[in-house]
N, C-alpha and C positions, 0 to 999 in steps of 0.2 A: 541758124544759130545766132546768138547775140555776141557782138564784138566787145561790148562793155560788160563787166561783171557786176551784176546786181547784188548788193549786200543784203542778206536776209537778216531779220531781227531775232532769229532763234539760234544763232551761233556766234562765234567770235572769230574774226579774221586777223591775220598779221600781214603787213605789207610785204614782208620778205617772201611770201608765198605767191606773189604776183609779179610776172615778168614785165617790166616797163617797155621792153623791146618787142613784145608779142605783135604778130601781124596776121595771125590765123592762116598762115601759109599763102597769103596773097602777095602778088607783085604790085608795085606802086601803080602802074597803069590801070590794072583791074580795079584796085581800090578806089582810085579817083573816078573811074567810070561809075562805080556803084554809088559813090558819094553824090555825083552829079544827078543820078537817077533819083536818089532819095531826096535831094533838094527840090527837084521838080515836084515830087509828091508833097513836100512840106509847103511849097508855094500854094498849091491847091488847098491843102488843109488849113493853112493860115487864113486864106480868104473865107473859107466856110466858118472858121472860128470867129473871125471878125464880124461877119454878116449875121450869124446866128446869135451871138452875144449871150451864150449860156454859160460858158466857162472862161476862165483866164488861165494863163500858163506862167509859172515862175520857174526859171532855169537858174540854178546856182552853180557857178564855176569856181572851184577852189583848186589850188595847187601851188607848188613851190615856184620860186622865181624861174622864169624861162620855160615853164611847163606848157605854155601856149594858150593862155586864156584869151589874149587879144586875137591871136591867130584863129582860134576856134570861132570866136564871134564873127570875125571878118569872113570866114569861109562858109560857115553854116547859116548864119543869120543875115549876112550881107545881102543875099539875093531876095530876102523877104521884104514885104511892103513896110516901109519905115513908119507909116501912119499907125501901124498896129504892133510894132516891135521896137522896143526901146531898151537901152542899156543903162544900168545904174552902177557906178563904180564907188567903192567905199575906201576912203583914205583914212589917215589918222583922224580920230574924232576931234571936232572943234570944241572950244570951251562951252559953247551953247549945248552941243550934243552931249558933252560930258556931264552937264548939269541935269540931264534926264536919265531915265533908265536906259540900259544898253540897246533895247529894241526900238526905242522911240524914233531914232533916225532911219530905221529900216522900214518900219511899217508904212510910212508915207510913200515909199517907192514900190510897194507891191502892186501888181497889175490890176487894172480895171477889167471888167468882163469884156471879152472879145480881144483882149490884148495879150501880147507876150512881153514879159520883162525879164531881162537877163541881168543877174547880179555878177559883176566882175569883182570877186571877193564878196564878203557878205557878213551877216551876223555871226558867222562861225569864227571870224577873227577874234571874237571876244572869249573864245575858249581855246584859241591857238596861240596867237602872238601874246595875248595877255597872260596866258599860262607860261609859255616858254620864257618870257622876259620878266616874269614875276611882277607884273603891273597891278595885280590884285591878289588877294589871299586865296589859298586853295578853297576855303569855305565859300568865297564869293564865286569864283569861276566854276566850281563843281556844281553849284546850284543852278547855273545857267543852262546846263544840259536839259533839265526838265522844263525850264522856261522856254527854251527853243522848241522842244517837242510840243508844248502846249500852243505856242505861237503858230507852228506849222499845222497843227490840228485845226486851229481856228481858220486858217486860210483854206485848208481842204474842205472844211464844213461850209465854207463860203464859195464853193465850186472852183477853187484854184487847183489846177493840175500842177504838181510839184515834181521837179526832176533835179537831182543834185549830182554833180560830176566832180570827182577827184581826179585830176590829171596827173597820172603817176609817172614821173620822170626819174631816171637813174641819176646818181650823183655824177657819174662819168659823162653822161650826155649833157647835164647842166653845165659842167665845166667847159665843155666844147662850145656851147652856145654863148656862155659869158665871154669867153676869149674871142669868139667870132664877132661879137658886138664891138669889141675894142679895135677890130680891124676894118670896121665899116663905118665911115663917117656919117652915113645916114642914120645909124643906130646910136650915135653918141648921146643923144638925148635920153637914152635908156640906161646909160652907165651910172652905177652907184656902188660905192665901196661897201654900202650896206648889204648888197647881194653876197659879197664875199664873206662878210662877217656872219651872215645868217647861215652860211654853209657849215660854220663851226658848230652849229646847233642842230645839225642834220638828224642825229639820233633822237634828240629831244622832240623835234617836230614829228618824227615818225611815230613816237609814242602818243603824242597829242592827236595826230590825225587818226590813229587807230582807235582812240577813245571816241572821237567824233563819229567815225564810221560805224562803230559797234553800238554806240548809245543812241544815235539819232537817225537810224535808217528804219523806216516804217513802210507799210504797204501803201499808205497815202502820200508818203514823202520819202521815196527810196534814194539811197546813195548808190552811185555807180562808180566803180574803179575803171579808169580808162588808161590803157597803155599809151604813153605819150612820147616815147623816144622817137617814134616815126610820126611826123606831123600828119601825113596823109592818112595814117591808120587812126590816129586820134580823131580827126575830123569825121572819118567814116563811122567810128563807134558812137560818137555823140549824135550825128545825124540819124543813125539807125534807131537809137534809143528814143529820140524825140519823135520820129515818125511812128514807131510802135506805140508810143504813149497816146498819140493823137488819133490814130486810125480807128480805134473802137468807137469814137464819138462821131465819125463821119456820117453814118446813117441818120442819127438823131438830128444832126445839124441840117442835113439835106431835107429831112422831114419838116423841120421847123420852117425852113426857107420856102418849101413848097406850100405850106399852110399860109405863110405870109403872102406869097404870090397870089394864091387863090383869093384872099381877102382884098388885095389891091386890085386884082382884075375885076372883082365884083364891084368895087367902088368906082373903077373907071367906067364900067358899063352903065352903072346908075347915073354917073355924071353925064355921059353921052346922051342917055335917054331924056334927061331933063334939060339939055342944052341944044337939042336939035330943032 
């Protein structure tokens, strides 16, 4: 079974129909064991991806404050080889970025072949925050859905494997995590009154996210809804979806590496014969 729900492009979902506290009936210990096994598989798959250099991987992480974007990155991608796995975080656009089209600052961070790039927030902020806070007219942000779909089609046509995760946290769990931050001095750097202000727009963000999930999930660039109230299950769901997306390429990567090996062995033999 899949622990994350893949949004299909032929229907319409509402977030109220998905339980942020879902755990597939697993206990934490079992979930963490499964995650550890999946990460071992991902380490092998990443090495093959990097060596074969046929595809790249783009992982988009979106979610409300405290939904666990940083934690997911730390647990799922932390053990991977940092030579081929990088993170790009998107903050408030700079003046230079605002002087270009909204995808300009994003495109330069897309992954090269053989690499995994994780977006901690992404181009979707321009149809989420921008919409909720009325930073652009509806005519402007609504047109961006198609621009995003075209952009992701371009990436897919260029051999990028795209996975997008919405970390689905409940309002109650978010409140607990925000309060817990205030009680932990090591988390003070994360404190922001803005997090509490954004909670007042909870329903507005729900509508905005539903539009994103329904308008921008495609076979080549699917959205996954990940229950995020339980951190261990969130990590398990993301790790499984990533493993499942890469596994079908394993044989072709191995085949290419075998062919490369044969060529190099032949070159080594020829070298030895001429230098004996």
